[in-house]
KEROGU-760280 format. One record per residue (C-alpha): x, y, z; residue number from 1. Coordinates in steps of 0.02 Angstrom, whole numbers, padded with zeros to 5 digits. Layout:
{u: X v: Y w: Z num: NUM}
...
***
This chain:
{u: 00822 v: 00156 w: -00648 num: 1}
{u: 00894 v: 00296 w: -00546 num: 2}
{u: 00834 v: 00298 w: -00373 num: 3}
{u: 00784 v: 00482 w: -00372 num: 4}
{u: 00684 v: 00455 w: -00535 num: 5}
{u: 00601 v: 00298 w: -00459 num: 6}
{u: 00561 v: 00395 w: -00308 num: 7}
{u: 00475 v: 00532 w: -00403 num: 8}
{u: 00386 v: 00426 w: -00527 num: 9}
{u: 00319 v: 00291 w: -00404 num: 10}
{u: 00301 v: 00418 w: -00260 num: 11}
{u: 00179 v: 00519 w: -00374 num: 12}
{u: 00085 v: 00364 w: -00422 num: 13}
{u: 00072 v: 00307 w: -00241 num: 14}
{u: 00024 v: 00479 w: -00187 num: 15}
{u: -00114 v: 00481 w: -00324 num: 16}
{u: -00176 v: 00308 w: -00275 num: 17}
{u: -00209 v: 00345 w: -00093 num: 18}
{u: -00324 v: 00491 w: -00109 num: 19}
{u: -00421 v: 00398 w: -00246 num: 20}
{u: -00450 v: 00245 w: -00131 num: 21}
{u: -00505 v: 00361 w: 00012 num: 22}
{u: -00626 v: 00451 w: -00102 num: 23}
{u: -00692 v: 00284 w: -00159 num: 24}
{u: -00719 v: 00238 w: 00018 num: 25}
{u: -00815 v: 00396 w: 00052 num: 26}
{u: -00919 v: 00396 w: -00098 num: 27}
{u: -00972 v: 00213 w: -00096 num: 28}
{u: -00997 v: 00149 w: 00085 num: 29}
{u: -00993 v: -00031 w: 00033 num: 30}
{u: -00818 v: -00003 w: -00040 num: 31}
{u: -00749 v: 00074 w: 00118 num: 32}
{u: -00652 v: -00078 w: 00185 num: 33}
{u: -00573 v: -00100 w: 00016 num: 34}
{u: -00532 v: 00081 w: -00015 num: 35}
{u: -00459 v: 00112 w: 00155 num: 36}
{u: -00367 v: -00052 w: 00180 num: 37}
{u: -00353 v: -00161 w: 00023 num: 38}
{u: -00305 v: -00036 w: -00112 num: 39}
{u: -00159 v: 00046 w: -00010 num: 40}
{u: -00092 v: -00124 w: 00030 num: 41}
{u: -00094 v: -00176 w: -00154 num: 42}
{u: -00010 v: -00014 w: -00199 num: 43}
{u: 00127 v: -00047 w: -00066 num: 44}
{u: 00158 v: -00217 w: -00147 num: 45}
{u: 00181 v: -00137 w: -00322 num: 46}
{u: 00294 v: -00006 w: -00253 num: 47}
{u: 00400 v: -00143 w: -00175 num: 48}
{u: 00392 v: -00246 w: -00336 num: 49}
{u: 00438 v: -00104 w: -00450 num: 50}
{u: 00578 v: -00029 w: -00350 num: 51}
{u: 00736 v: -00127 w: -00334 num: 52}
{u: 00801 v: -00045 w: -00179 num: 53}
{u: 00707 v: -00082 w: -00016 num: 54}
{u: 00761 v: 00081 w: 00066 num: 55}
{u: 00685 v: 00180 w: -00082 num: 56}
{u: 00522 v: 00089 w: -00062 num: 57}
{u: 00516 v: 00126 w: 00123 num: 58}
{u: 00551 v: 00310 w: 00088 num: 59}
{u: 00413 v: 00320 w: -00038 num: 60}
{u: 00283 v: 00238 w: 00083 num: 61}
{u: 00330 v: 00344 w: 00232 num: 62}
{u: 00345 v: 00513 w: 00134 num: 63}
{u: 00175 v: 00482 w: 00039 num: 64}
{u: 00078 v: 00420 w: 00194 num: 65}
{u: 00145 v: 00570 w: 00293 num: 66}
{u: 00088 v: 00692 w: 00158 num: 67}
{u: -00082 v: 00611 w: 00142 num: 68}
{u: -00113 v: 00606 w: 00331 num: 69}
{u: -00066 v: 00789 w: 00341 num: 70}
{u: -00178 v: 00830 w: 00200 num: 71}
{u: -00326 v: 00735 w: 00278 num: 72}
{u: -00297 v: 00811 w: 00445 num: 73}
{u: -00283 v: 00987 w: 00369 num: 74}
{u: -00446 v: 00959 w: 00276 num: 75}
{u: -00534 v: 00892 w: 00429 num: 76}
{u: -00478 v: 01040 w: 00537 num: 77}
{u: -00547 v: 01163 w: 00400 num: 78}
{u: -00709 v: 01075 w: 00368 num: 79}
{u: -00757 v: 01012 w: 00540 num: 80}
{u: -00734 v: 01168 w: 00649 num: 81}
{u: -00590 v: 01102 w: 00749 num: 82}
{u: -00677 v: 00938 w: 00795 num: 83}
{u: -00538 v: 00849 w: 00698 num: 84}
{u: -00427 v: 00863 w: 00855 num: 85}
{u: -00533 v: 00722 w: 00921 num: 86}
{u: -00481 v: 00616 w: 00773 num: 87}
{u: -00296 v: 00628 w: 00807 num: 88}
{u: -00289 v: 00455 w: 00889 num: 89}
{u: -00385 v: 00376 w: 00738 num: 90}
{u: -00267 v: 00461 w: 00607 num: 91}
{u: -00112 v: 00414 w: 00709 num: 92}
{u: -00163 v: 00225 w: 00724 num: 93}
{u: -00213 v: 00221 w: 00539 num: 94}
{u: -00042 v: 00295 w: 00489 num: 95}
{u: 00057 v: 00180 w: 00601 num: 96}
{u: -00045 v: 00026 w: 00533 num: 97}
{u: -00015 v: 00078 w: 00356 num: 98}
{u: 00171 v: 00114 w: 00377 num: 99}
{u: 00198 v: -00056 w: 00464 num: 100}
{u: 00086 v: -00152 w: 00346 num: 101}
{u: 00156 v: -00053 w: 00194 num: 102}
{u: 00341 v: -00091 w: 00235 num: 103}
{u: 00300 v: -00279 w: 00261 num: 104}
{u: 00200 v: -00291 w: 00096 num: 105}
{u: 00327 v: -00193 w: -00001 num: 106}
{u: 00463 v: -00313 w: 00067 num: 107}
{u: 00351 v: -00458 w: 00004 num: 108}
{u: 00343 v: -00371 w: -00170 num: 109}
{u: 00533 v: -00357 w: -00175 num: 110}
{u: 00550 v: -00541 w: -00130 num: 111}
{u: 00427 v: -00594 w: -00266 num: 112}
{u: 00521 v: -00487 w: -00392 num: 113}
{u: 00693 v: -00566 w: -00340 num: 114}
{u: 00627 v: -00742 w: -00334 num: 115}
{u: 00485 v: -00744 w: -00456 num: 116}
{u: 00558 v: -00891 w: -00555 num: 117}
{u: 00558 v: -00996 w: -00403 num: 118}
{u: 00388 v: -00944 w: -00353 num: 119}
{u: 00321 v: -01000 w: -00522 num: 120}
{u: 00403 v: -01162 w: -00504 num: 121}
{u: 00331 v: -01192 w: -00333 num: 122}
{u: 00160 v: -01140 w: -00385 num: 123}
{u: 00158 v: -01262 w: -00538 num: 124}
{u: 00221 v: -01396 w: -00423 num: 125}
{u: 00081 v: -01367 w: -00298 num: 126}
{u: -00052 v: -01363 w: -00436 num: 127}
{u: 00012 v: -01535 w: -00502 num: 128}
{u: 00001 v: -01602 w: -00326 num: 129}
{u: -00174 v: -01534 w: -00306 num: 130}
{u: -00227 v: -01614 w: -00474 num: 131}
{u: -00155 v: -01783 w: -00420 num: 132}
{u: -00249 v: -01769 w: -00249 num: 133}
{u: -00408 v: -01729 w: -00338 num: 134}
{u: -00394 v: -01871 w: -00465 num: 135}
{u: -00371 v: -01993 w: -00325 num: 136}
***
């Protein structure tokens, strides 16, 4: 797949997933840890898995997270009567966490894609060993 086409398609997918996960966290309080932490990490894994080039995956993650952070900050400034300036450290730390975590998880997704046959063999071997241990 062309790297620009992959950037547009997967970038739009990733850009759509992030606001949906944030909204689920806001609408359902019991879902907040999953919506704010787990869903973006899973989306990062799939971005790394589906994109062949690591640099394209990193560009997608940084670009979409930057856009989403800007949109969230803009929305907070408009709706919170400029009390959003107090949340700049929170947004910055959240952005840095997801960029670092996103790059690492996308690299894992890329590694799984490249070595998936070896991963399946290792998992089957581990399951056989666990069955042998349980039978004893």
